[in-house]
Every structure is written in C-alpha cells, then in structure tokens.
C-alpha positions, 0 to 999 in steps of 0.5 A: 537490930541491937536488942541488948541496948533495947529497953526490956519493957519495949522488948517485951512489947515487941515480943507480944506483938510479933507473937500475936498475943496482943489482939487488943491494945488494952492488953498493953495496960500492964506493959510499962504504961507510965514509960510509954505514956511519957515517951508518947508525950501523953498523960498517964490516964490519956494513954490508958483512955487511948488503949481502951479506944485505940482509934484515938491513937494518931499515926504519930503515936503508932509510929512512935510505939513502933520505933520504941519497940523496933516493930513494923507499925503495921502490926500495931495498926492491924491490931487497932483495925481488927478491934473495929472490924470484928 
C-alpha cells in the first residue's frame, strides 16, 4: 500500500479503525465528514444521519469507505454490528 499518496484524512481514519479507537461510527463525525460524504455520493447531513444510525449504511457505502481508507471492510462492519449487539 502506498501511504504517501493516500489522503491524510483517510489515513487518519484508517489508523483510528485499525487501532480500535473507533467503537461507534459517530466518532467519524469529526474526521473529514464533508470529504467522506462527497466520496460516498451523500449529502452532508445524510452522512451524519448514517453515522448516528449506522445500520442505514449500505454495503456499497461500507466498501467505499474501506477502499478510500485502504481498510478491510470487516473492520467497519464489525463496528456497526457491535453497536446493535451490545
């Protein structure tokens, strides 16, 4: 993976997921929300709504976030799933 070419905001998100700091999707509210919303093809407030109720994220959204941040999509899915099973 070429981290030098990776967007700094997406690299930060990757680090937060991989280190286990993100335990709720709403934590992403302060991590380049406009940039991610645009990349997902969502309106800003629609993205914020999905962060509050992450079961509204589609698999397409999860895989897109994973692609942008060079993450295993399972890391994102597991965070979402844990919000509804704990």
